[in-house]
C-alpha positions, 0 to 999 in steps of 0.5 A: 680590815687590813690593807694588804701589800700588792705584789708587783711584777715580776714576782713569780706568783703573778704568772702561776695558775691558782688553786681552786678554793675548797674551804668557804669559812671565816678565813675566806670571808676575812680575805675577801674583805681585806682584798676589797679594802686593798683594792679601794685603797689602791684606787683599783676596780679589781683585785685577784688573790695572786696580786696579794700573794695568795695562790687561790682562785679569788677575785673582787671587782667593783667598777663603781656602778649599780652592779656593786661589789662582785666576789668571784671564787673559782670563776669560769667564763662560760660564754663570750661574744662581741669585741671591745678594745680599750685601755687597761692598767693593773695594780701590779704594774703601776703607771703602765697602761695599754690597749687591750682587745677583749670580748664585749660580753661574758657569761661567768659561773663562780661561787660566792663567799659561802660556796654557793654557785651563781651565774652572771652576765656582764658587758662593756667595762664590767666584762673587761674588768672581770676578764682581766681578774680571771686572767690573773687566776690563770697566770695571764697578765694583761701585758701579754694582750697589749697591742699598743702601750699608752703614753701619759698624753694618750691616756689623758686623751682617753680619760677625757673622752 
């Protein structure tokens, strides 16, 4: 597998709407594997294709819990409920963190690496990570949703809780 370079803001691709994936082949499988390896190497919990310079609706999420690695191709949020506010960061914005409010629960429809449709529900931190990555696929950056940027001292306080 390969570790891919992560695209940093202000690269244009980060603010562009991504194209739907129509070809589910070995090339896609290799890209997904490389995206996962890149995310892990960068110590992230999610990575969207535009963050590695690919303008396709592809994201991987792994928050390190029992849900495992999620591969979301052409994902759509079908429903959301509740509200949560918490810290977010982004691999395309190194060392930048802010408070973001998002729905607490989401129901998502997506395709897997073979093109098979599936639906899933997520809540809390997993829902936050999924929403963050889906936003990337529509050219929406977390910085547009930040209500308060966190200093290093504030971030340490959040991590220790």
